All heavy atoms as TSV, in Angstrom:
chain	resi	resn	atom	element	x	y	z
A	1	MET	N	N	102.619	74.527	104.403
A	1	MET	CA	C	101.510	75.316	104.810
A	1	MET	C	C	102.168	76.612	105.498
A	1	MET	O	O	103.117	76.553	106.187
A	1	MET	CB	C	100.559	74.757	105.632
A	1	MET	CG	C	99.342	75.577	106.055
A	1	MET	SD	S	97.944	74.534	106.650
A	1	MET	CE	C	98.112	74.704	108.374
A	2	GLN	N	N	101.506	77.715	105.272
A	2	GLN	CA	C	101.993	79.051	105.761
A	2	GLN	C	C	101.458	79.068	107.223
A	2	GLN	O	O	100.483	78.678	107.623
A	2	GLN	CB	C	101.434	80.199	105.031
A	2	GLN	CG	C	101.806	80.257	103.556
A	2	GLN	CD	C	103.221	80.772	103.386
A	2	GLN	OE1	O	103.734	81.495	104.268
A	2	GLN	NE2	N	103.683	80.548	102.285
A	3	THR	N	N	102.361	79.752	108.103
A	3	THR	CA	C	101.836	80.143	109.409
A	3	THR	C	C	101.748	81.672	109.452
A	3	THR	O	O	102.330	82.328	108.576
A	3	THR	CB	C	102.844	79.728	110.447
A	3	THR	OG1	O	104.040	80.296	110.257
A	3	THR	CG2	C	103.079	78.176	110.510
A	4	LEU	N	N	100.909	82.190	110.367
A	4	LEU	CA	C	100.816	83.588	110.368
A	4	LEU	C	C	102.267	84.322	110.549
A	4	LEU	O	O	102.482	85.271	109.887
A	4	LEU	CB	C	99.928	83.898	111.600
A	4	LEU	CG	C	99.488	85.519	111.702
A	4	LEU	CD1	C	98.960	85.945	110.370
A	4	LEU	CD2	C	98.603	85.726	112.870
A	5	ASP	N	N	103.041	83.709	111.337
A	5	ASP	CA	C	104.467	84.400	111.610
A	5	ASP	C	C	105.268	84.429	110.337
A	5	ASP	O	O	105.945	85.366	109.944
A	5	ASP	CB	C	105.128	83.855	112.770
A	5	ASP	CG	C	104.705	84.045	114.011
A	5	ASP	OD1	O	103.979	85.055	114.171
A	5	ASP	OD2	O	104.864	83.167	114.989
A	6	SER	N	N	105.098	83.320	109.489
A	6	SER	CA	C	105.920	83.216	108.264
A	6	SER	C	C	105.400	84.306	107.259
A	6	SER	O	O	106.224	84.612	106.298
A	6	SER	CB	C	105.834	81.788	107.799
A	6	SER	OG	O	104.677	81.573	107.219
A	7	LEU	N	N	104.219	84.704	107.388
A	7	LEU	CA	C	103.656	85.689	106.325
A	7	LEU	C	C	104.185	87.267	106.668
A	7	LEU	O	O	104.041	87.989	105.802
A	7	LEU	CB	C	102.092	85.745	106.469
A	7	LEU	CG	C	101.471	84.455	106.069
A	7	LEU	CD1	C	100.064	84.524	106.190
A	7	LEU	CD2	C	101.717	84.080	104.581
A	8	ASN	N	N	104.714	87.345	107.969
A	8	ASN	CA	C	105.170	88.747	108.222
A	8	ASN	C	C	104.040	89.782	107.915
A	8	ASN	O	O	104.427	90.839	107.177
A	8	ASN	CB	C	106.497	89.057	107.584
A	8	ASN	CG	C	107.577	88.100	107.915
A	8	ASN	OD1	O	107.715	87.661	109.113
A	8	ASN	ND2	N	108.318	87.610	106.976
A	9	PRO	N	N	102.946	89.603	108.482
A	9	PRO	CA	C	101.837	90.627	108.226
A	9	PRO	C	C	102.138	92.037	108.917
A	9	PRO	O	O	102.696	92.061	109.851
A	9	PRO	CB	C	100.667	89.957	108.772
A	9	PRO	CG	C	101.148	89.168	109.983
A	9	PRO	CD	C	102.488	88.679	109.466
A	10	GLN	N	N	101.718	93.056	108.199
A	10	GLN	CA	C	101.704	94.467	108.790
A	10	GLN	C	C	100.214	94.807	108.843
A	10	GLN	O	O	99.503	94.495	108.037
A	10	GLN	CB	C	102.499	95.362	107.836
A	10	GLN	CG	C	104.036	95.118	107.818
A	10	GLN	CD	C	104.616	95.980	106.822
A	10	GLN	OE1	O	104.024	96.746	106.283
A	10	GLN	NE2	N	105.899	95.775	106.810
A	11	TYR	N	N	99.872	95.386	110.000
A	11	TYR	CA	C	98.432	95.772	110.168
A	11	TYR	C	C	98.275	97.322	109.975
A	11	TYR	O	O	99.057	98.082	110.440
A	11	TYR	CB	C	98.026	95.320	111.492
A	11	TYR	CG	C	98.130	93.754	111.641
A	11	TYR	CD1	C	99.309	93.227	112.295
A	11	TYR	CD2	C	97.131	92.929	111.167
A	11	TYR	CE1	C	99.298	91.783	112.491
A	11	TYR	CE2	C	97.251	91.597	111.372
A	11	TYR	CZ	C	98.310	90.966	111.974
A	11	TYR	OH	O	98.332	89.761	112.011
A	12	LEU	N	N	97.042	97.656	109.369
A	12	LEU	CA	C	96.779	98.966	109.384
A	12	LEU	C	C	95.709	99.150	110.512
A	12	LEU	O	O	94.791	98.182	110.608
A	12	LEU	CB	C	96.085	99.396	108.032
A	12	LEU	CG	C	97.084	99.080	106.755
A	12	LEU	CD1	C	96.280	99.466	105.556
A	12	LEU	CD2	C	98.319	99.987	106.952
A	13	THR	N	N	95.639	100.235	111.209
A	13	THR	CA	C	94.777	100.468	112.353
A	13	THR	C	C	93.971	101.725	112.134
A	13	THR	O	O	94.426	102.686	111.457
A	13	THR	CB	C	95.525	100.402	113.558
A	13	THR	OG1	O	96.517	101.519	113.536
A	13	THR	CG2	C	96.284	99.138	113.898
A	14	ASP	N	N	92.859	101.717	112.793
A	14	ASP	CA	C	92.105	102.962	112.757
A	14	ASP	C	C	92.558	103.903	113.977
A	14	ASP	O	O	93.522	103.550	114.526
A	14	ASP	CB	C	90.622	102.764	112.934
A	14	ASP	CG	C	90.171	102.134	114.163
A	14	ASP	OD1	O	90.985	102.020	115.186
A	14	ASP	OD2	O	89.086	101.497	114.305
A	15	ALA	N	N	91.880	105.095	114.117
A	15	ALA	CA	C	92.312	105.988	115.135
A	15	ALA	C	C	92.243	105.315	116.562
A	15	ALA	O	O	93.077	105.931	117.440
A	15	ALA	CB	C	91.441	107.210	114.980
A	16	ASP	N	N	91.481	104.376	116.713
A	16	ASP	CA	C	91.453	103.786	118.042
A	16	ASP	C	C	92.363	102.621	118.278
A	16	ASP	O	O	92.339	101.954	119.325
A	16	ASP	CB	C	89.970	103.272	118.259
A	16	ASP	CG	C	88.940	104.387	118.368
A	16	ASP	OD1	O	89.458	105.531	118.868
A	16	ASP	OD2	O	87.871	104.231	117.879
A	17	GLY	N	N	93.245	102.371	117.185
A	17	GLY	CA	C	94.175	101.321	117.294
A	17	GLY	C	C	93.706	99.803	116.877
A	17	GLY	O	O	94.413	98.905	117.130
A	18	ARG	N	N	92.384	99.848	116.375
A	18	ARG	CA	C	91.903	98.568	115.953
A	18	ARG	C	C	92.272	98.181	114.650
A	18	ARG	O	O	92.443	99.038	113.847
A	18	ARG	CB	C	90.249	98.664	116.081
A	18	ARG	CG	C	89.781	98.667	117.336
A	18	ARG	CD	C	88.207	98.648	117.303
A	18	ARG	NE	N	87.736	99.778	116.636
A	18	ARG	CZ	C	87.030	100.759	117.154
A	18	ARG	NH1	N	86.736	100.738	118.363
A	18	ARG	NH2	N	86.661	101.734	116.402
A	19	ARG	N	N	92.751	96.929	114.417
A	19	ARG	CA	C	93.197	96.499	113.082
A	19	ARG	C	C	92.114	96.494	112.188
A	19	ARG	O	O	90.953	96.002	112.376
A	19	ARG	CB	C	93.767	95.089	113.323
A	19	ARG	CG	C	95.012	94.962	114.173
A	19	ARG	CD	C	95.386	93.515	114.352
A	19	ARG	NE	N	96.717	93.385	115.029
A	19	ARG	CZ	C	97.317	92.410	115.443
A	19	ARG	NH1	N	96.827	91.221	115.088
A	19	ARG	NH2	N	98.443	92.353	116.052
A	20	THR	N	N	92.339	97.099	110.981
A	20	THR	CA	C	91.394	97.311	109.851
A	20	THR	C	C	91.646	96.534	108.654
A	20	THR	O	O	90.949	96.314	107.838
A	20	THR	CB	C	91.003	98.657	109.722
A	20	THR	OG1	O	92.254	99.358	109.349
A	20	THR	CG2	C	90.413	99.384	110.972
A	21	ALA	N	N	93.037	96.332	108.523
A	21	ALA	CA	C	93.420	95.672	107.262
A	21	ALA	C	C	94.921	95.176	107.409
A	21	ALA	O	O	95.398	95.341	108.373
A	21	ALA	CB	C	93.568	96.861	106.222
A	22	VAL	N	N	95.200	94.248	106.521
A	22	VAL	CA	C	96.469	93.514	106.562
A	22	VAL	C	C	97.248	93.828	105.307
A	22	VAL	O	O	96.645	93.836	104.139
A	22	VAL	CB	C	96.288	92.057	106.786
A	22	VAL	CG1	C	97.615	91.314	106.758
A	22	VAL	CG2	C	95.499	91.737	107.946
A	23	VAL	N	N	98.468	94.001	105.364
A	23	VAL	CA	C	99.459	94.087	104.269
A	23	VAL	C	C	100.410	93.028	104.308
A	23	VAL	O	O	101.023	92.693	105.212
A	23	VAL	CB	C	100.303	95.614	104.362
A	23	VAL	CG1	C	101.198	95.587	103.105
A	23	VAL	CG2	C	99.382	96.698	104.431
A	24	LEU	N	N	100.488	92.316	103.164
A	24	LEU	CA	C	101.351	91.207	102.868
A	24	LEU	C	C	102.241	91.330	101.678
A	24	LEU	O	O	101.819	92.217	100.836
A	24	LEU	CB	C	100.487	89.833	102.645
A	24	LEU	CG	C	99.544	89.358	103.752
A	24	LEU	CD1	C	98.763	88.214	103.206
A	24	LEU	CD2	C	100.329	89.148	105.020
A	25	SER	N	N	103.347	90.705	101.687
A	25	SER	CA	C	104.183	90.866	100.506
A	25	SER	C	C	103.459	90.069	99.394
A	25	SER	O	O	102.600	89.249	99.620
A	25	SER	CB	C	105.475	90.171	100.681
A	25	SER	OG	O	105.353	88.699	100.934
A	26	LEU	N	N	103.835	90.425	98.130
A	26	LEU	CA	C	103.180	89.799	97.037
A	26	LEU	C	C	103.411	88.299	97.026
A	26	LEU	O	O	102.549	87.560	96.772
A	26	LEU	CB	C	103.712	90.454	95.736
A	26	LEU	CG	C	102.983	89.952	94.499
A	26	LEU	CD1	C	101.408	90.190	94.422
A	26	LEU	CD2	C	103.552	90.726	93.278
A	27	ASP	N	N	104.538	87.869	97.457
A	27	ASP	CA	C	104.872	86.477	97.446
A	27	ASP	C	C	103.978	85.800	98.491
A	27	ASP	O	O	103.413	84.605	98.232
A	27	ASP	CB	C	106.416	86.261	97.758
A	27	ASP	CG	C	107.334	86.421	96.668
A	27	ASP	OD1	O	106.830	86.663	95.559
A	27	ASP	OD2	O	108.504	86.752	96.964
A	28	ALA	N	N	103.755	86.264	99.655
A	28	ALA	CA	C	102.931	85.691	100.624
A	28	ALA	C	C	101.554	85.668	100.290
A	28	ALA	O	O	100.826	84.566	100.380
A	28	ALA	CB	C	103.019	86.365	102.048
A	29	PHE	N	N	101.028	86.708	99.607
A	29	PHE	CA	C	99.741	86.768	99.150
A	29	PHE	C	C	99.373	85.624	98.027
A	29	PHE	O	O	98.443	84.992	98.075
A	29	PHE	CB	C	99.377	88.208	98.549
A	29	PHE	CG	C	97.992	88.212	97.812
A	29	PHE	CD1	C	96.944	88.205	98.641
A	29	PHE	CD2	C	97.825	88.273	96.430
A	29	PHE	CE1	C	95.599	88.251	97.948
A	29	PHE	CE2	C	96.685	88.273	95.876
A	29	PHE	CZ	C	95.502	88.319	96.511
A	30	GLU	N	N	100.442	85.541	97.128
A	30	GLU	CA	C	100.231	84.566	96.010
A	30	GLU	C	C	100.341	83.087	96.612
A	30	GLU	O	O	99.633	82.291	96.113
A	30	GLU	CB	C	101.343	84.770	94.969
A	30	GLU	CG	C	101.108	86.053	94.111
A	30	GLU	CD	C	102.305	86.271	93.247
A	30	GLU	OE1	O	103.337	85.744	93.280
A	30	GLU	OE2	O	102.094	87.112	92.349
A	31	ALA	N	N	101.040	82.888	97.549
A	31	ALA	CA	C	101.138	81.599	98.310
A	31	ALA	C	C	99.851	81.301	98.890
A	31	ALA	O	O	99.331	80.147	98.845
A	31	ALA	CB	C	102.322	81.606	99.297
A	32	LEU	N	N	99.205	82.241	99.538
A	32	LEU	CA	C	97.947	82.041	100.215
A	32	LEU	C	C	96.786	81.777	99.233
A	32	LEU	O	O	96.036	80.787	99.342
A	32	LEU	CB	C	97.419	83.258	101.033
A	32	LEU	CG	C	98.193	83.452	102.323
A	32	LEU	CD1	C	97.746	84.712	102.925
A	32	LEU	CD2	C	97.998	82.349	103.292
A	33	VAL	N	N	96.862	82.524	98.025
A	33	VAL	CA	C	95.867	82.297	96.980
A	33	VAL	C	C	96.067	80.930	96.357
A	33	VAL	O	O	95.086	80.134	96.089
A	33	VAL	CB	C	95.956	83.244	95.807
A	33	VAL	CG1	C	95.204	82.981	94.546
A	33	VAL	CG2	C	95.479	84.641	96.391
A	34	GLU	N	N	97.343	80.410	96.223
A	34	GLU	CA	C	97.594	79.091	95.652
A	34	GLU	C	C	97.041	78.008	96.627
A	34	GLU	O	O	96.391	77.001	96.195
A	34	GLU	CB	C	99.049	78.904	95.459
A	34	GLU	CG	C	99.379	77.527	94.822
A	34	GLU	CD	C	100.858	77.335	94.589
A	34	GLU	OE1	O	101.649	78.333	94.541
A	34	GLU	OE2	O	101.261	76.253	94.453
A	35	ASP	N	N	97.249	78.227	97.855
A	35	ASP	CA	C	96.758	77.274	98.795
A	35	ASP	C	C	95.141	77.215	98.830
A	35	ASP	O	O	94.575	76.127	98.939
A	35	ASP	CB	C	97.074	77.621	100.423
A	35	ASP	CG	C	98.643	77.399	100.643
A	35	ASP	OD1	O	99.256	76.723	99.827
A	35	ASP	OD2	O	99.127	77.964	101.646
A	36	LEU	N	N	94.419	78.442	98.784
A	36	LEU	CA	C	93.024	78.412	98.649
A	36	LEU	C	C	92.557	77.713	97.453
A	36	LEU	O	O	91.522	76.913	97.537
A	36	LEU	CB	C	92.570	79.882	98.662
A	36	LEU	CG	C	92.596	80.595	99.889
A	36	LEU	CD1	C	92.269	82.115	99.832
A	36	LEU	CD2	C	91.721	79.943	101.049
A	37	GLU	N	N	93.179	77.878	96.309
A	37	GLU	CA	C	92.876	77.286	95.058
A	37	GLU	C	C	93.053	75.699	95.157
A	37	GLU	O	O	92.135	74.908	94.749
A	37	GLU	CB	C	93.690	77.766	93.886
A	37	GLU	CG	C	93.409	79.076	93.518
A	37	GLU	CD	C	94.391	79.699	92.483
A	37	GLU	OE1	O	95.378	79.156	92.237
A	37	GLU	OE2	O	94.006	80.778	91.860
A	38	ASP	N	N	94.146	75.282	95.864
A	38	ASP	CA	C	94.296	73.874	96.132
A	38	ASP	C	C	93.083	73.143	96.930
A	38	ASP	O	O	92.635	72.210	96.608
A	38	ASP	CB	C	95.694	73.554	96.824
A	38	ASP	CG	C	96.817	73.814	95.829
A	38	ASP	OD1	O	96.606	73.909	94.639
A	38	ASP	OD2	O	97.929	73.937	96.311
A	39	LEU	N	N	92.783	73.960	98.015
A	39	LEU	CA	C	91.701	73.483	98.928
A	39	LEU	C	C	90.450	73.439	98.208
A	39	LEU	O	O	89.613	72.568	98.401
A	39	LEU	CB	C	91.641	74.489	100.097
A	39	LEU	CG	C	92.784	74.333	101.142
A	39	LEU	CD1	C	92.712	75.429	102.164
A	39	LEU	CD2	C	92.700	72.979	101.845
A	40	ALA	N	N	90.150	74.446	97.298
A	40	ALA	CA	C	88.858	74.374	96.631
A	40	ALA	C	C	88.795	73.298	95.669
A	40	ALA	O	O	87.756	72.580	95.542
A	40	ALA	CB	C	88.729	75.828	95.659
A	41	ALA	N	N	89.895	72.910	95.038
A	41	ALA	CA	C	89.955	71.645	94.121
A	41	ALA	C	C	89.761	70.467	94.855
A	41	ALA	O	O	89.065	69.483	94.420
A	41	ALA	CB	C	91.326	71.585	93.450
A	42	VAL	N	N	90.299	70.343	96.052
A	42	VAL	CA	C	90.131	69.062	96.912
A	42	VAL	C	C	88.684	69.080	97.319
A	42	VAL	O	O	87.978	68.024	97.242
A	42	VAL	CB	C	90.968	69.126	98.265
A	42	VAL	CG1	C	90.558	68.181	99.275
A	42	VAL	CG2	C	92.522	68.942	97.831
A	43	ALA	N	N	88.058	70.234	97.698
A	43	ALA	CA	C	86.618	70.242	98.050
A	43	ALA	C	C	85.787	69.860	96.896
A	43	ALA	O	O	84.803	68.982	97.146
A	43	ALA	CB	C	86.252	71.554	98.605
A	44	GLU	N	N	86.051	70.266	95.772
A	44	GLU	CA	C	85.218	70.036	94.402
A	44	GLU	C	C	85.247	68.457	94.200
A	44	GLU	O	O	84.318	67.927	93.644
A	44	GLU	CB	C	85.632	70.824	93.313
A	44	GLU	CG	C	85.313	72.302	93.379
A	44	GLU	CD	C	85.939	73.100	92.339
A	44	GLU	OE1	O	86.682	72.408	91.470
A	44	GLU	OE2	O	85.788	74.244	92.350
A	45	ARG	N	N	86.452	67.878	94.552
A	45	ARG	CA	C	86.630	66.467	94.084
A	45	ARG	C	C	86.430	65.361	95.233
A	45	ARG	O	O	86.609	64.257	95.043
A	45	ARG	CB	C	88.126	66.356	93.516
A	45	ARG	CG	C	88.267	67.277	92.330
A	45	ARG	CD	C	89.636	66.976	91.676
A	45	ARG	NE	N	89.598	65.653	90.865
A	45	ARG	CZ	C	90.504	65.344	90.259
A	45	ARG	NH1	N	91.695	65.982	90.081
A	45	ARG	NH2	N	90.367	64.166	89.551
A	46	ARG	N	N	85.842	65.918	96.291
A	46	ARG	CA	C	85.691	65.023	97.466
A	46	ARG	C	C	84.944	63.740	97.324
A	46	ARG	O	O	85.265	62.779	97.827
A	46	ARG	CB	C	85.204	65.918	98.694
A	46	ARG	CG	C	84.856	65.096	99.826
A	46	ARG	CD	C	84.279	66.002	100.998
A	46	ARG	NE	N	85.347	66.872	101.269
A	46	ARG	CZ	C	85.545	67.826	102.165
A	46	ARG	NH1	N	84.417	67.933	102.986
A	46	ARG	NH2	N	86.454	68.617	102.477
A	47	ASP	N	N	83.990	63.932	96.425
A	47	ASP	CA	C	82.947	62.805	96.310
A	47	ASP	C	C	83.314	61.921	94.997
A	47	ASP	O	O	82.605	60.962	94.694
A	47	ASP	CB	C	81.530	63.258	96.175
A	47	ASP	CG	C	81.094	63.898	97.559
A	47	ASP	OD1	O	81.507	63.478	98.571
A	47	ASP	OD2	O	80.292	64.888	97.382
A	48	GLU	N	N	84.513	62.250	94.437
A	48	GLU	CA	C	84.877	61.476	93.122
A	48	GLU	C	C	85.413	60.158	93.668
A	48	GLU	O	O	86.019	60.010	94.740
A	48	GLU	CB	C	85.905	62.243	92.412
A	48	GLU	CG	C	85.514	63.334	91.631
A	48	GLU	CD	C	86.567	64.045	90.839
A	48	GLU	OE1	O	87.571	63.407	90.562
A	48	GLU	OE2	O	86.301	65.156	90.186
A	49	PRO	N	N	85.078	59.138	92.864
A	49	PRO	CA	C	85.726	57.695	93.193
A	49	PRO	C	C	87.130	57.764	93.167
A	49	PRO	O	O	87.829	58.394	92.371
A	49	PRO	CB	C	85.106	56.836	92.205
A	49	PRO	CG	C	84.740	57.662	90.988
A	49	PRO	CD	C	84.384	58.997	91.669
A	50	THR	N	N	87.814	56.886	94.020
A	50	THR	CA	C	89.238	56.835	93.988
A	50	THR	C	C	89.647	55.559	92.938
A	50	THR	O	O	88.879	54.700	92.697
A	50	THR	CB	C	89.788	56.426	95.290
A	50	THR	OG1	O	89.169	55.230	95.790
A	50	THR	CG2	C	89.495	57.537	96.324
A	51	VAL	N	N	90.950	55.626	92.546
A	51	VAL	CA	C	91.481	54.616	91.717
A	51	VAL	C	C	92.621	54.000	92.514
A	51	VAL	O	O	93.601	54.687	92.976
A	51	VAL	CB	C	91.896	55.170	90.495
A	51	VAL	CG1	C	92.539	54.117	89.522
A	51	VAL	CG2	C	90.753	55.910	89.707
A	52	PRO	N	N	92.686	52.604	92.538
A	52	PRO	CA	C	93.833	52.023	93.240
A	52	PRO	C	C	95.159	52.274	92.616
A	52	PRO	O	O	95.238	52.459	91.391
A	52	PRO	CB	C	93.494	50.485	93.251
A	52	PRO	CG	C	92.060	50.448	92.817
A	52	PRO	CD	C	91.687	51.651	92.065
A	53	HIS	N	N	96.176	52.444	93.425
A	53	HIS	CA	C	97.467	52.880	92.923
A	53	HIS	C	C	97.955	51.908	91.777
A	53	HIS	O	O	98.447	52.310	90.746
A	53	HIS	CB	C	98.494	52.817	94.057
A	53	HIS	CG	C	99.904	53.172	93.724
A	53	HIS	ND1	N	100.933	52.279	93.531
A	53	HIS	CD2	C	100.553	54.398	93.470
A	53	HIS	CE1	C	101.990	52.714	93.147
A	53	HIS	NE2	N	101.775	54.136	93.121
A	54	ALA	N	N	97.771	50.710	92.122
A	54	ALA	CA	C	98.271	49.568	91.081
A	54	ALA	C	C	97.674	49.831	89.683
A	54	ALA	O	O	98.148	49.640	88.615
A	54	ALA	CB	C	97.926	48.129	91.521
A	55	GLU	N	N	96.284	50.228	89.712
A	55	GLU	CA	C	95.531	50.425	88.544
A	55	GLU	C	C	96.139	51.677	87.799
A	55	GLU	O	O	96.223	51.726	86.550
A	55	GLU	CB	C	94.025	50.651	88.802
A	55	GLU	CG	C	93.117	50.667	87.646
A	55	GLU	CD	C	91.681	50.794	87.961
A	55	GLU	OE1	O	91.325	50.177	88.987
A	55	GLU	OE2	O	90.978	51.508	87.303
A	56	VAL	N	N	96.463	52.732	88.494
A	56	VAL	CA	C	97.094	53.803	87.928
A	56	VAL	C	C	98.356	53.631	87.348
A	56	VAL	O	O	98.765	53.973	86.193
A	56	VAL	CB	C	97.275	55.116	89.028
A	56	VAL	CG1	C	98.044	56.227	88.440
A	56	VAL	CG2	C	95.831	55.539	89.501
A	57	VAL	N	N	99.311	52.824	87.978
A	57	VAL	CA	C	100.619	52.463	87.485
A	57	VAL	C	C	100.426	51.559	86.286
A	57	VAL	O	O	101.099	51.872	85.341
A	57	VAL	CB	C	101.332	51.719	88.594
A	57	VAL	CG1	C	102.572	51.002	88.018
A	57	VAL	CG2	C	101.741	52.654	89.711
A	58	ALA	N	N	99.491	50.586	86.298
A	58	ALA	CA	C	99.263	49.735	85.071
A	58	ALA	C	C	98.918	50.622	83.812
A	58	ALA	O	O	99.253	50.384	82.730
A	58	ALA	CB	C	98.203	48.771	85.411
A	59	GLY	N	N	97.918	51.586	84.178
A	59	GLY	CA	C	97.492	52.550	82.925
A	59	GLY	C	C	98.685	53.346	82.373
A	59	GLY	O	O	98.699	53.489	81.190
A	60	LEU	N	N	99.593	53.808	83.328
A	60	LEU	CA	C	100.712	54.600	82.908
A	60	LEU	C	C	101.746	53.707	82.081
A	60	LEU	O	O	102.222	54.158	81.117
A	60	LEU	CB	C	101.377	55.293	84.023
A	60	LEU	CG	C	100.639	56.295	84.803
A	60	LEU	CD1	C	101.289	56.727	86.135
A	60	LEU	CD2	C	100.524	57.583	83.882
A	61	ARG	N	N	101.796	52.519	82.574
A	61	ARG	CA	C	102.785	51.592	81.752
A	61	ARG	C	C	102.137	51.255	80.461
A	61	ARG	O	O	102.887	51.244	79.372
A	61	ARG	CB	C	103.089	50.308	82.588
A	61	ARG	CG	C	103.996	50.567	83.736
A	61	ARG	CD	C	104.496	49.295	84.280
A	61	ARG	NE	N	105.590	49.622	85.352
A	61	ARG	CZ	C	105.430	49.389	86.599
A	61	ARG	NH1	N	104.355	48.762	87.112
A	61	ARG	NH2	N	106.391	49.764	87.382
A	62	ARG	N	N	100.815	51.011	80.357
A	62	ARG	CA	C	100.092	50.640	79.220
A	62	ARG	C	C	100.187	51.811	78.190
A	62	ARG	O	O	100.333	51.665	76.959
A	62	ARG	CB	C	98.689	50.344	79.441
A	62	ARG	CG	C	97.749	49.914	78.280
A	62	ARG	CD	C	96.381	49.622	78.562
A	62	ARG	NE	N	95.737	50.922	79.270
A	62	ARG	CZ	C	95.337	50.911	80.421
A	62	ARG	NH1	N	95.439	49.847	81.276
A	62	ARG	NH2	N	94.706	52.052	80.963
A	63	ASP	N	N	100.223	52.987	78.672
A	63	ASP	CA	C	100.171	54.209	77.774
A	63	ASP	C	C	101.684	54.625	77.393
A	63	ASP	O	O	101.778	55.688	76.795
A	63	ASP	CB	C	99.496	55.414	78.482
A	63	ASP	CG	C	98.046	55.147	78.540
A	63	ASP	OD1	O	97.520	54.291	77.886
A	63	ASP	OD2	O	97.237	55.718	79.401
A	64	GLY	N	N	102.665	53.951	77.934
A	64	GLY	CA	C	104.122	54.219	77.639
A	64	GLY	C	C	104.492	55.469	78.420
A	64	GLY	O	O	105.667	55.960	78.121
A	65	LEU	N	N	103.938	55.838	79.575
A	65	LEU	CA	C	104.379	56.980	80.331
A	65	LEU	C	C	105.175	56.601	81.537
A	65	LEU	O	O	105.664	57.423	82.251
A	65	LEU	CB	C	103.127	57.768	80.812
A	65	LEU	CG	C	102.240	58.377	79.651
A	65	LEU	CD1	C	100.929	58.907	80.169
A	65	LEU	CD2	C	103.012	59.448	78.838
A	66	LEU	N	N	105.212	55.239	81.798
A	66	LEU	CA	C	106.067	54.698	82.894
A	66	LEU	C	C	106.748	53.539	82.512
A	66	LEU	O	O	106.156	52.625	81.733
A	66	LEU	CB	C	105.103	54.486	84.120
A	66	LEU	CG	C	105.775	54.090	85.368
A	66	LEU	CD1	C	106.578	55.234	85.893
A	66	LEU	CD2	C	104.698	53.702	86.366
A	67	GLY	N	N	108.070	53.362	82.774
A	67	GLY	CA	C	108.849	52.202	82.263
A	67	GLY	C	C	108.407	50.978	83.044
A	67	GLY	O	O	107.621	51.034	84.027
A	68	PRO	N	N	108.966	49.817	82.563
A	68	PRO	CA	C	108.735	48.557	83.305
A	68	PRO	C	C	109.124	48.631	84.830
A	68	PRO	O	O	110.020	49.478	85.142
A	68	PRO	CB	C	109.394	47.604	82.550
A	68	PRO	CG	C	110.349	48.306	81.600
A	68	PRO	CD	C	109.875	49.769	81.524
A	69	ALA	N	N	108.526	47.799	85.507
A	69	ALA	CA	C	108.920	47.681	86.980
A	69	ALA	C	C	110.326	47.419	87.249
A	69	ALA	O	O	111.099	46.817	86.592
A	69	ALA	CB	C	107.986	46.672	87.693
C-alpha cells in the first residue's frame, strides 16, 4: 500500500497559499488507480459465499491445473 510520503506529491497553491491541486508521477497515479480498482472489486464481492481451500485445491486437481499432493 502506498503512503503519502512514498507518492512524492507536489502541491499547486492559490494566491493565498492554500493547496488546490496535487501533481503525482504517472507511476504513482497508476498505482493509486490500481489500488482503488482492487478495493472496488473487494467491495462488490463482499457478500459472495466463500469456498473452503480444500475444495478449491480438489477442483484444481480434478481439472488438471494442479499436480498431485
